[in-house]
mmCIF file as Biopython writes it, N, C-alpha, C and O atoms, coordinates in Angstrom:
data_model
#
loop_
_atom_site.group_PDB
_atom_site.id
_atom_site.type_symbol
_atom_site.label_atom_id
_atom_site.label_alt_id
_atom_site.label_comp_id
_atom_site.label_asym_id
_atom_site.label_entity_id
_atom_site.label_seq_id
_atom_site.pdbx_PDB_ins_code
_atom_site.Cartn_x
_atom_site.Cartn_y
_atom_site.Cartn_z
_atom_site.occupancy
_atom_site.B_iso_or_equiv
_atom_site.auth_seq_id
_atom_site.auth_asym_id
_atom_site.pdbx_PDB_model_num
ATOM 1   N N  . MET A ? 1  ? -11.882 -5.768  7.664   1.0 0.0 1  A 1 
ATOM 2   C CA . MET A ? 1  ? -11.472 -6.730  6.649   1.0 0.0 1  A 1 
ATOM 3   C C  . MET A ? 1  ? -9.685  -6.424  6.737   1.0 0.0 1  A 1 
ATOM 4   O O  . MET A ? 1  ? -8.916  -5.463  6.714   1.0 0.0 1  A 1 
ATOM 5   N N  . ILE A ? 2  ? -9.637  -7.988  6.853   1.0 0.0 2  A 1 
ATOM 6   C CA . ILE A ? 2  ? -8.436  -8.916  6.668   1.0 0.0 2  A 1 
ATOM 7   C C  . ILE A ? 2  ? -7.707  -8.673  5.414   1.0 0.0 2  A 1 
ATOM 8   O O  . ILE A ? 2  ? -8.474  -9.178  4.594   1.0 0.0 2  A 1 
ATOM 9   N N  . ILE A ? 3  ? -6.669  -8.198  4.729   1.0 0.0 3  A 1 
ATOM 10  C CA . ILE A ? 3  ? -5.763  -7.981  4.008   1.0 0.0 3  A 1 
ATOM 11  C C  . ILE A ? 3  ? -4.075  -8.477  4.114   1.0 0.0 3  A 1 
ATOM 12  O O  . ILE A ? 3  ? -3.210  -7.903  4.776   1.0 0.0 3  A 1 
ATOM 13  N N  . ARG A ? 4  ? -3.920  -9.551  3.371   1.0 0.0 4  A 1 
ATOM 14  C CA . ARG A ? 4  ? -2.476  -10.038 3.549   1.0 0.0 4  A 1 
ATOM 15  C C  . ARG A ? 4  ? -1.505  -8.904  3.366   1.0 0.0 4  A 1 
ATOM 16  O O  . ARG A ? 4  ? -1.686  -7.973  2.582   1.0 0.0 4  A 1 
ATOM 17  N N  . ALA A ? 5  ? -0.506  -9.046  4.116   1.0 0.0 5  A 1 
ATOM 18  C CA . ALA A ? 5  ? 0.953   -8.193  3.022   1.0 0.0 5  A 1 
ATOM 19  C C  . ALA A ? 5  ? 1.815   -9.110  3.255   1.0 0.0 5  A 1 
ATOM 20  O O  . ALA A ? 5  ? 1.649   -9.942  4.147   1.0 0.0 5  A 1 
ATOM 21  N N  . VAL A ? 6  ? 3.073   -9.070  2.316   1.0 0.0 6  A 1 
ATOM 22  C CA . VAL A ? 6  ? 3.895   -9.652  2.576   1.0 0.0 6  A 1 
ATOM 23  C C  . VAL A ? 6  ? 5.103   -8.223  2.908   1.0 0.0 6  A 1 
ATOM 24  O O  . VAL A ? 6  ? 5.227   -7.144  2.329   1.0 0.0 6  A 1 
ATOM 25  N N  . LEU A ? 7  ? 5.718   -8.723  3.885   1.0 0.0 7  A 1 
ATOM 26  C CA . LEU A ? 7  ? 6.745   -7.530  4.482   1.0 0.0 7  A 1 
ATOM 27  C C  . LEU A ? 7  ? 8.323   -8.249  4.310   1.0 0.0 7  A 1 
ATOM 28  O O  . LEU A ? 7  ? 8.741   -9.246  4.898   1.0 0.0 7  A 1 
ATOM 29  N N  . GLU A ? 8  ? 9.033   -7.394  3.307   1.0 0.0 8  A 1 
ATOM 30  C CA . GLU A ? 8  ? 10.775  -8.032  3.363   1.0 0.0 8  A 1 
ATOM 31  C C  . GLU A ? 8  ? 11.641  -6.586  3.543   1.0 0.0 8  A 1 
ATOM 32  O O  . GLU A ? 8  ? 11.503  -5.571  2.860   1.0 0.0 8  A 1 
ATOM 33  N N  . TRP A ? 9  ? 12.420  -6.764  4.484   1.0 0.0 9  A 1 
ATOM 34  C CA . TRP A ? 9  ? 13.829  -6.710  4.197   1.0 0.0 9  A 1 
ATOM 35  C C  . TRP A ? 9  ? 14.596  -6.526  3.506   1.0 0.0 9  A 1 
ATOM 36  O O  . TRP A ? 9  ? 15.390  -7.417  3.205   1.0 0.0 9  A 1 
ATOM 37  N N  . ASP A ? 10 ? 14.686  -4.658  2.713   1.0 0.0 10 A 1 
ATOM 38  C CA . ASP A ? 10 ? 15.734  -4.672  1.233   1.0 0.0 10 A 1 
ATOM 39  C C  . ASP A ? 10 ? 17.077  -4.148  1.552   1.0 0.0 10 A 1 
ATOM 40  O O  . ASP A ? 10 ? 17.267  -3.096  2.163   1.0 0.0 10 A 1 
ATOM 41  N N  . ASP A ? 11 ? 18.283  -5.178  0.972   1.0 0.0 11 A 1 
ATOM 42  C CA . ASP A ? 11 ? 19.776  -4.813  2.001   1.0 0.0 11 A 1 
ATOM 43  C C  . ASP A ? 11 ? 20.140  -3.749  1.234   1.0 0.0 11 A 1 
ATOM 44  O O  . ASP A ? 11 ? 20.829  -2.769  1.514   1.0 0.0 11 A 1 
ATOM 45  N N  . GLU A ? 12 ? 19.341  -4.211  -0.218  1.0 0.0 12 A 1 
ATOM 46  C CA . GLU A ? 12 ? 20.282  -2.717  -1.015  1.0 0.0 12 A 1 
ATOM 47  C C  . GLU A ? 12 ? 20.096  -1.213  -0.763  1.0 0.0 12 A 1 
ATOM 48  O O  . GLU A ? 12 ? 20.944  -0.340  -0.949  1.0 0.0 12 A 1 
ATOM 49  N N  . VAL A ? 13 ? 18.712  -1.043  -0.263  1.0 0.0 13 A 1 
ATOM 50  C CA . VAL A ? 13 ? 18.309  0.005   0.484   1.0 0.0 13 A 1 
ATOM 51  C C  . VAL A ? 13 ? 18.478  0.766   1.755   1.0 0.0 13 A 1 
ATOM 52  O O  . VAL A ? 13 ? 18.837  1.899   2.077   1.0 0.0 13 A 1 
ATOM 53  N N  . LYS A ? 14 ? 17.923  -0.713  2.554   1.0 0.0 14 A 1 
ATOM 54  C CA . LYS A ? 14 ? 18.533  -0.624  3.775   1.0 0.0 14 A 1 
ATOM 55  C C  . LYS A ? 14 ? 16.645  0.068   4.641   1.0 0.0 14 A 1 
ATOM 56  O O  . LYS A ? 14 ? 16.218  0.810   5.527   1.0 0.0 14 A 1 
ATOM 57  N N  . ALA A ? 15 ? 16.297  -0.634  3.823   1.0 0.0 15 A 1 
ATOM 58  C CA . ALA A ? 15 ? 14.721  -0.083  4.380   1.0 0.0 15 A 1 
ATOM 59  C C  . ALA A ? 15 ? 14.207  -1.348  4.708   1.0 0.0 15 A 1 
ATOM 60  O O  . ALA A ? 15 ? 14.872  -2.194  5.306   1.0 0.0 15 A 1 
ATOM 61  N N  . PHE A ? 16 ? 12.782  -1.545  4.254   1.0 0.0 16 A 1 
ATOM 62  C CA . PHE A ? 16 ? 11.142  -2.721  4.529   1.0 0.0 16 A 1 
ATOM 63  C C  . PHE A ? 16 ? 10.104  -2.489  3.856   1.0 0.0 16 A 1 
ATOM 64  O O  . PHE A ? 16 ? 9.126   -1.776  4.083   1.0 0.0 16 A 1 
ATOM 65  N N  . SER A ? 17 ? 10.358  -3.085  3.084   1.0 0.0 17 A 1 
ATOM 66  C CA . SER A ? 17 ? 8.656   -3.103  1.787   1.0 0.0 17 A 1 
ATOM 67  C C  . SER A ? 17 ? 7.480   -4.351  2.220   1.0 0.0 17 A 1 
ATOM 68  O O  . SER A ? 17 ? 7.430   -5.548  2.501   1.0 0.0 17 A 1 
ATOM 69  N N  . ALA A ? 18 ? 6.635   -3.197  2.060   1.0 0.0 18 A 1 
ATOM 70  C CA . ALA A ? 18 ? 5.491   -4.422  2.394   1.0 0.0 18 A 1 
ATOM 71  C C  . ALA A ? 18 ? 4.704   -3.954  1.282   1.0 0.0 18 A 1 
ATOM 72  O O  . ALA A ? 18 ? 4.752   -2.816  0.814   1.0 0.0 18 A 1 
ATOM 73  N N  . THR A ? 19 ? 3.804   -5.128  0.797   1.0 0.0 19 A 1 
ATOM 74  C CA . THR A ? 19 ? 3.520   -5.120  -0.567  1.0 0.0 19 A 1 
ATOM 75  C C  . THR A ? 19 ? 1.934   -5.862  -0.519  1.0 0.0 19 A 1 
ATOM 76  O O  . THR A ? 19 ? 2.059   -7.007  -0.083  1.0 0.0 19 A 1 
ATOM 77  N N  . CYS A ? 20 ? 0.827   -5.606  -0.768  1.0 0.0 20 A 1 
ATOM 78  C CA . CYS A ? 20 ? 0.050   -6.853  -1.023  1.0 0.0 20 A 1 
ATOM 79  C C  . CYS A ? 20 ? -0.663  -7.110  -2.098  1.0 0.0 20 A 1 
ATOM 80  O O  . CYS A ? 20 ? -1.160  -6.370  -2.947  1.0 0.0 20 A 1 
ATOM 81  N N  . PRO A ? 21 ? -0.651  -8.500  -1.926  1.0 0.0 21 A 1 
ATOM 82  C CA . PRO A ? 21 ? -0.338  -9.165  -3.167  1.0 0.0 21 A 1 
ATOM 83  C C  . PRO A ? 21 ? -2.492  -9.420  -3.962  1.0 0.0 21 A 1 
ATOM 84  O O  . PRO A ? 21 ? -3.022  -10.033 -4.889  1.0 0.0 21 A 1 
ATOM 85  N N  . GLU A ? 22 ? -2.853  -8.681  -3.056  1.0 0.0 22 A 1 
ATOM 86  C CA . GLU A ? 22 ? -4.991  -9.268  -3.029  1.0 0.0 22 A 1 
ATOM 87  C C  . GLU A ? 22 ? -4.944  -7.858  -3.866  1.0 0.0 22 A 1 
ATOM 88  O O  . GLU A ? 22 ? -5.551  -7.937  -4.934  1.0 0.0 22 A 1 
ATOM 89  N N  . LEU A ? 23 ? -4.540  -7.000  -3.685  1.0 0.0 23 A 1 
ATOM 90  C CA . LEU A ? 23 ? -5.267  -5.690  -4.181  1.0 0.0 23 A 1 
ATOM 91  C C  . LEU A ? 23 ? -3.968  -5.036  -5.410  1.0 0.0 23 A 1 
ATOM 92  O O  . LEU A ? 23 ? -3.664  -3.848  -5.304  1.0 0.0 23 A 1 
ATOM 93  N N  . ASN A ? 24 ? -3.442  -5.702  -6.263  1.0 0.0 24 A 1 
ATOM 94  C CA . ASN A ? 24 ? -3.136  -5.629  -7.791  1.0 0.0 24 A 1 
ATOM 95  C C  . ASN A ? 24 ? -1.775  -4.654  -7.249  1.0 0.0 24 A 1 
ATOM 96  O O  . ASN A ? 24 ? -1.209  -3.712  -7.804  1.0 0.0 24 A 1 
ATOM 97  N N  . TYR A ? 25 ? -1.467  -5.505  -5.569  1.0 0.0 25 A 1 
ATOM 98  C CA . TYR A ? 25 ? 0.155   -5.636  -5.552  1.0 0.0 25 A 1 
ATOM 99  C C  . TYR A ? 25 ? 0.993   -4.420  -5.278  1.0 0.0 25 A 1 
ATOM 100 O O  . TYR A ? 25 ? 2.203   -4.195  -5.273  1.0 0.0 25 A 1 
ATOM 101 N N  . ILE A ? 26 ? -0.357  -3.548  -4.996  1.0 0.0 26 A 1 
ATOM 102 C CA . ILE A ? 26 ? -0.597  -1.892  -4.343  1.0 0.0 26 A 1 
ATOM 103 C C  . ILE A ? 26 ? 1.293   -2.605  -3.037  1.0 0.0 26 A 1 
ATOM 104 O O  . ILE A ? 26 ? 1.485   -3.764  -2.669  1.0 0.0 26 A 1 
ATOM 105 N N  . SER A ? 27 ? 1.932   -1.752  -2.833  1.0 0.0 27 A 1 
ATOM 106 C CA . SER A ? 27 ? 3.263   -1.458  -1.870  1.0 0.0 27 A 1 
ATOM 107 C C  . SER A ? 27 ? 3.540   -0.273  -2.056  1.0 0.0 27 A 1 
ATOM 108 O O  . SER A ? 27 ? 3.258   0.663   -2.804  1.0 0.0 27 A 1 
ATOM 109 N N  . SER A ? 28 ? 4.654   -0.720  -0.523  1.0 0.0 28 A 1 
ATOM 110 C CA . SER A ? 28 ? 5.120   0.800   0.220   1.0 0.0 28 A 1 
ATOM 111 C C  . SER A ? 28 ? 5.939   0.579   0.489   1.0 0.0 28 A 1 
ATOM 112 O O  . SER A ? 28 ? 6.420   -0.398  -0.086  1.0 0.0 28 A 1 
ATOM 113 N N  . CYS A ? 29 ? 6.939   1.377   1.742   1.0 0.0 29 A 1 
ATOM 114 C CA . CYS A ? 29 ? 7.859   0.913   2.445   1.0 0.0 29 A 1 
ATOM 115 C C  . CYS A ? 29 ? 7.941   1.789   3.464   1.0 0.0 29 A 1 
ATOM 116 O O  . CYS A ? 29 ? 7.089   2.636   3.733   1.0 0.0 29 A 1 
ATOM 117 N N  . GLY A ? 30 ? 9.434   1.509   4.310   1.0 0.0 30 A 1 
ATOM 118 C CA . GLY A ? 30 ? 9.620   2.902   5.402   1.0 0.0 30 A 1 
ATOM 119 C C  . GLY A ? 30 ? 11.218  2.049   5.885   1.0 0.0 30 A 1 
ATOM 120 O O  . GLY A ? 30 ? 11.851  1.202   5.254   1.0 0.0 30 A 1 
ATOM 121 N N  . ASP A ? 31 ? 11.495  2.651   7.177   1.0 0.0 31 A 1 
ATOM 122 C CA . ASP A ? 31 ? 12.965  2.859   7.688   1.0 0.0 31 A 1 
ATOM 123 C C  . ASP A ? 31 ? 12.678  1.869   8.987   1.0 0.0 31 A 1 
ATOM 124 O O  . ASP A ? 31 ? 13.538  1.676   9.846   1.0 0.0 31 A 1 
ATOM 125 N N  . THR A ? 32 ? 10.877  1.043   9.036   1.0 0.0 32 A 1 
ATOM 126 C CA . THR A ? 32 ? 10.790  -0.269  9.694   1.0 0.0 32 A 1 
ATOM 127 C C  . THR A ? 32 ? 10.141  -0.541  9.615   1.0 0.0 32 A 1 
ATOM 128 O O  . THR A ? 32 ? 9.302   -0.093  8.833   1.0 0.0 32 A 1 
ATOM 129 N N  . LYS A ? 33 ? 9.925   -1.892  10.660  1.0 0.0 33 A 1 
ATOM 130 C CA . LYS A ? 33 ? 8.361   -2.610  10.399  1.0 0.0 33 A 1 
ATOM 131 C C  . LYS A ? 33 ? 7.086   -1.743  10.385  1.0 0.0 33 A 1 
ATOM 132 O O  . LYS A ? 33 ? 6.172   -1.786  9.562   1.0 0.0 33 A 1 
ATOM 133 N N  . GLU A ? 34 ? 7.232   -0.813  11.648  1.0 0.0 34 A 1 
ATOM 134 C CA . GLU A ? 34 ? 5.861   -0.258  12.190  1.0 0.0 34 A 1 
ATOM 135 C C  . GLU A ? 34 ? 5.454   0.507   10.696  1.0 0.0 34 A 1 
ATOM 136 O O  . GLU A ? 34 ? 4.320   0.536   10.218  1.0 0.0 34 A 1 
ATOM 137 N N  . GLU A ? 35 ? 6.624   1.083   10.128  1.0 0.0 35 A 1 
ATOM 138 C CA . GLU A ? 35 ? 6.212   2.156   9.397   1.0 0.0 35 A 1 
ATOM 139 C C  . GLU A ? 35 ? 6.081   1.938   8.417   1.0 0.0 35 A 1 
ATOM 140 O O  . GLU A ? 35 ? 5.318   2.746   7.888   1.0 0.0 35 A 1 
ATOM 141 N N  . ALA A ? 36 ? 6.740   0.580   7.228   1.0 0.0 36 A 1 
ATOM 142 C CA . ALA A ? 36 ? 6.278   -0.432  5.933   1.0 0.0 36 A 1 
ATOM 143 C C  . ALA A ? 36 ? 4.779   -0.220  6.576   1.0 0.0 36 A 1 
ATOM 144 O O  . ALA A ? 36 ? 4.389   0.825   6.056   1.0 0.0 36 A 1 
ATOM 145 N N  . ILE A ? 37 ? 4.216   -0.485  7.058   1.0 0.0 37 A 1 
ATOM 146 C CA . ILE A ? 37 ? 2.901   -1.662  6.904   1.0 0.0 37 A 1 
ATOM 147 C C  . ILE A ? 37 ? 1.914   -0.160  7.338   1.0 0.0 37 A 1 
ATOM 148 O O  . ILE A ? 37 ? 0.697   -0.116  7.156   1.0 0.0 37 A 1 
ATOM 149 N N  . ALA A ? 38 ? 2.946   1.305   8.090   1.0 0.0 38 A 1 
ATOM 150 C CA . ALA A ? 38 ? 2.098   2.469   8.472   1.0 0.0 38 A 1 
ATOM 151 C C  . ALA A ? 38 ? 1.021   2.596   6.804   1.0 0.0 38 A 1 
ATOM 152 O O  . ALA A ? 38 ? -0.050  2.504   6.204   1.0 0.0 38 A 1 
ATOM 153 N N  . ASN A ? 39 ? 2.642   2.913   6.851   1.0 0.0 39 A 1 
ATOM 154 C CA . ASN A ? 39 ? 2.419   3.415   5.299   1.0 0.0 39 A 1 
ATOM 155 C C  . ASN A ? 39 ? 1.647   2.510   3.649   1.0 0.0 39 A 1 
ATOM 156 O O  . ASN A ? 39 ? 1.692   2.994   2.518   1.0 0.0 39 A 1 
ATOM 157 N N  . LEU A ? 40 ? 1.156   1.463   3.942   1.0 0.0 40 A 1 
ATOM 158 C CA . LEU A ? 40 ? 1.036   0.219   3.409   1.0 0.0 40 A 1 
ATOM 159 C C  . LEU A ? 40 ? -0.452  0.839   3.283   1.0 0.0 40 A 1 
ATOM 160 O O  . LEU A ? 40 ? -0.965  1.462   2.354   1.0 0.0 40 A 1 
ATOM 161 N N  . LYS A ? 41 ? -1.001  0.423   4.633   1.0 0.0 41 A 1 
ATOM 162 C CA . LYS A ? 41 ? -2.318  1.054   5.129   1.0 0.0 41 A 1 
ATOM 163 C C  . LYS A ? 41 ? -2.874  2.358   4.857   1.0 0.0 41 A 1 
ATOM 164 O O  . LYS A ? 41 ? -4.057  2.601   5.095   1.0 0.0 41 A 1 
ATOM 165 N N  . GLU A ? 42 ? -1.954  3.342   4.293   1.0 0.0 42 A 1 
ATOM 166 C CA . GLU A ? 42 ? -2.120  4.564   4.023   1.0 0.0 42 A 1 
ATOM 167 C C  . GLU A ? 42 ? -2.781  4.187   2.675   1.0 0.0 42 A 1 
ATOM 168 O O  . GLU A ? 42 ? -3.956  4.200   2.306   1.0 0.0 42 A 1 
ATOM 169 N N  . ALA A ? 43 ? -1.276  3.746   1.890   1.0 0.0 43 A 1 
ATOM 170 C CA . ALA A ? 43 ? -1.993  3.384   0.185   1.0 0.0 43 A 1 
ATOM 171 C C  . ALA A ? 43 ? -2.699  2.449   -0.517  1.0 0.0 43 A 1 
ATOM 172 O O  . ALA A ? 43 ? -2.754  2.295   -1.737  1.0 0.0 43 A 1 
ATOM 173 N N  . ILE A ? 44 ? -3.465  1.575   0.738   1.0 0.0 44 A 1 
ATOM 174 C CA . ILE A ? 44 ? -4.939  1.122   0.538   1.0 0.0 44 A 1 
ATOM 175 C C  . ILE A ? 44 ? -5.599  1.370   0.768   1.0 0.0 44 A 1 
ATOM 176 O O  . ILE A ? 44 ? -6.542  0.767   0.256   1.0 0.0 44 A 1 
ATOM 177 N N  . GLN A ? 45 ? -6.108  2.919   2.140   1.0 0.0 45 A 1 
ATOM 178 C CA . GLN A ? 45 ? -6.857  3.544   2.115   1.0 0.0 45 A 1 
ATOM 179 C C  . GLN A ? 45 ? -7.209  4.725   0.788   1.0 0.0 45 A 1 
ATOM 180 O O  . GLN A ? 45 ? -8.343  5.185   0.652   1.0 0.0 45 A 1 
ATOM 181 N N  . LEU A ? 46 ? -6.226  5.052   0.009   1.0 0.0 46 A 1 
ATOM 182 C CA . LEU A ? 46 ? -6.222  5.632   -0.610  1.0 0.0 46 A 1 
ATOM 183 C C  . LEU A ? 46 ? -6.429  5.048   -1.639  1.0 0.0 46 A 1 
ATOM 184 O O  . LEU A ? 46 ? -6.699  5.857   -2.527  1.0 0.0 46 A 1 
ATOM 185 N N  . LEU A ? 47 ? -6.443  3.554   -2.132  1.0 0.0 47 A 1 
ATOM 186 C CA . LEU A ? 47 ? -6.502  3.057   -3.165  1.0 0.0 47 A 1 
ATOM 187 C C  . LEU A ? 47 ? -8.037  3.030   -3.093  1.0 0.0 47 A 1 
ATOM 188 O O  . LEU A ? 47 ? -8.634  3.613   -3.998  1.0 0.0 47 A 1 
ATOM 189 N N  . LEU A ? 48 ? -8.623  2.532   -2.299  1.0 0.0 48 A 1 
ATOM 190 C CA . LEU A ? 48 ? -9.724  2.225   -2.157  1.0 0.0 48 A 1 
ATOM 191 C C  . LEU A ? 48 ? -11.597 3.316   -2.031  1.0 0.0 48 A 1 
ATOM 192 O O  . LEU A ? 48 ? -12.817 3.171   -2.106  1.0 0.0 48 A 1 
ATOM 193 N N  . GLU A ? 49 ? -10.553 4.295   -1.810  1.0 0.0 49 A 1 
ATOM 194 C CA . GLU A ? 49 ? -10.842 5.686   -1.358  1.0 0.0 49 A 1 
ATOM 195 C C  . GLU A ? 49 ? -11.913 6.093   -2.894  1.0 0.0 49 A 1 
ATOM 196 O O  . GLU A ? 49 ? -11.554 6.376   -4.037  1.0 0.0 49 A 1 
ATOM 197 N N  . PRO A ? 50 ? -13.675 5.933   -2.135  1.0 0.0 50 A 1 
ATOM 198 C CA . PRO A ? 50 ? -14.046 6.389   -3.758  1.0 0.0 50 A 1 
ATOM 199 C C  . PRO A ? 50 ? -13.872 7.470   -4.871  1.0 0.0 50 A 1 
ATOM 200 O O  . PRO A ? 50 ? -14.498 8.331   -4.253  1.0 0.0 50 A 1 
ATOM 201 N N  . ILE A ? 51 ? -13.616 7.926   -5.701  1.0 0.0 51 A 1 
ATOM 202 C CA . ILE A ? 51 ? -13.598 8.660   -6.877  1.0 0.0 51 A 1 
ATOM 203 C C  . ILE A ? 51 ? -14.754 10.267  -6.448  1.0 0.0 51 A 1 
ATOM 204 O O  . ILE A ? 51 ? -15.914 10.292  -6.861  1.0 0.0 51 A 1 
ATOM 205 N N  . PRO A ? 52 ? -14.532 10.711  -6.129  1.0 0.0 52 A 1 
ATOM 206 C CA . PRO A ? 52 ? -15.859 12.166  -5.961  1.0 0.0 52 A 1 
ATOM 207 C C  . PRO A ? 52 ? -16.682 11.936  -7.793  1.0 0.0 52 A 1 
ATOM 208 O O  . PRO A ? 52 ? -16.371 11.344  -8.827  1.0 0.0 52 A 1 
ATOM 209 N N  . GLU A ? 53 ? -17.596 12.629  -7.416  1.0 0.0 53 A 1 
ATOM 210 C CA . GLU A ? 53 ? -18.102 12.053  -8.888  1.0 0.0 53 A 1 
ATOM 211 C C  . GLU A ? 53 ? -17.970 12.940  -9.441  1.0 0.0 53 A 1 
ATOM 212 O O  . GLU A ? 53 ? -18.197 12.759  -10.637 1.0 0.0 53 A 1 
ATOM 213 N N  . ASN A ? 54 ? -17.581 14.312  -9.093  1.0 0.0 54 A 1 
ATOM 214 C CA . ASN A ? 54 ? -17.308 15.591  -9.879  1.0 0.0 54 A 1 
ATOM 215 C C  . ASN A ? 54 ? -16.587 15.375  -10.787 1.0 0.0 54 A 1 
ATOM 216 O O  . ASN A ? 54 ? -16.895 15.928  -11.843 1.0 0.0 54 A 1 
ATOM 217 N N  . LEU A ? 55 ? -15.214 14.412  -10.773 1.0 0.0 55 A 1 
ATOM 218 C CA . LEU A ? 55 ? -14.761 13.433  -11.869 1.0 0.0 55 A 1 
ATOM 219 C C  . LEU A ? 55 ? -14.790 12.407  -12.067 1.0 0.0 55 A 1 
ATOM 220 O O  . LEU A ? 55 ? -14.004 11.462  -12.131 1.0 0.0 55 A 1 
ATOM 221 N N  . VAL A ? 56 ? -15.270 12.497  -12.119 1.0 0.0 56 A 1 
ATOM 222 C CA . VAL A ? 56 ? -16.128 10.588  -13.368 1.0 0.0 56 A 1 
ATOM 223 C C  . VAL A ? 56 ? -17.250 11.333  -14.113 1.0 0.0 56 A 1 
ATOM 224 O O  . VAL A ? 56 ? -18.299 11.947  -13.923 1.0 0.0 56 A 1 
ATOM 225 N N  . ARG A ? 57 ? -16.448 10.935  -15.027 1.0 0.0 57 A 1 
ATOM 226 C CA . ARG A ? 57 ? -17.131 10.750  -17.168 1.0 0.0 57 A 1 
ATOM 227 C C  . ARG A ? 57 ? -17.892 10.068  -17.037 1.0 0.0 57 A 1 
ATOM 228 O O  . ARG A ? 57 ? -18.217 9.571   -15.959 1.0 0.0 57 A 1 
ATOM 229 N N  . VAL A ? 58 ? -18.218 9.929   -17.738 1.0 0.0 58 A 1 
ATOM 230 C CA . VAL A ? 58 ? -18.510 8.367   -18.975 1.0 0.0 58 A 1 
ATOM 231 C C  . VAL A ? 58 ? -18.817 9.235   -19.707 1.0 0.0 58 A 1 
ATOM 232 O O  . VAL A ? 58 ? -19.355 10.321  -19.493 1.0 0.0 58 A 1 
ATOM 233 N N  . CYS A ? 59 ? -18.356 8.599   -20.906 1.0 0.0 59 A 1 
ATOM 234 C CA . CYS A ? 59 ? -17.913 8.878   -21.964 1.0 0.0 59 A 1 
ATOM 235 C C  . CYS A ? 59 ? -19.047 7.885   -23.183 1.0 0.0 59 A 1 
ATOM 236 O O  . CYS A ? 59 ? -18.855 7.951   -24.397 1.0 0.0 59 A 1 
#
């Protein structure tokens, strides 16, 4: 799956931010571009991870 990410440098906090507009603007950050992208990948994996059945309750 190819997912677009927007990578920006934030001068105020001296770090990179990585945001994914297609997935509800999920975002992450890191001290380097590589770290910001790796952290975003982890956040996307957690977002897309299925919810265990024992935690789903239908009312």
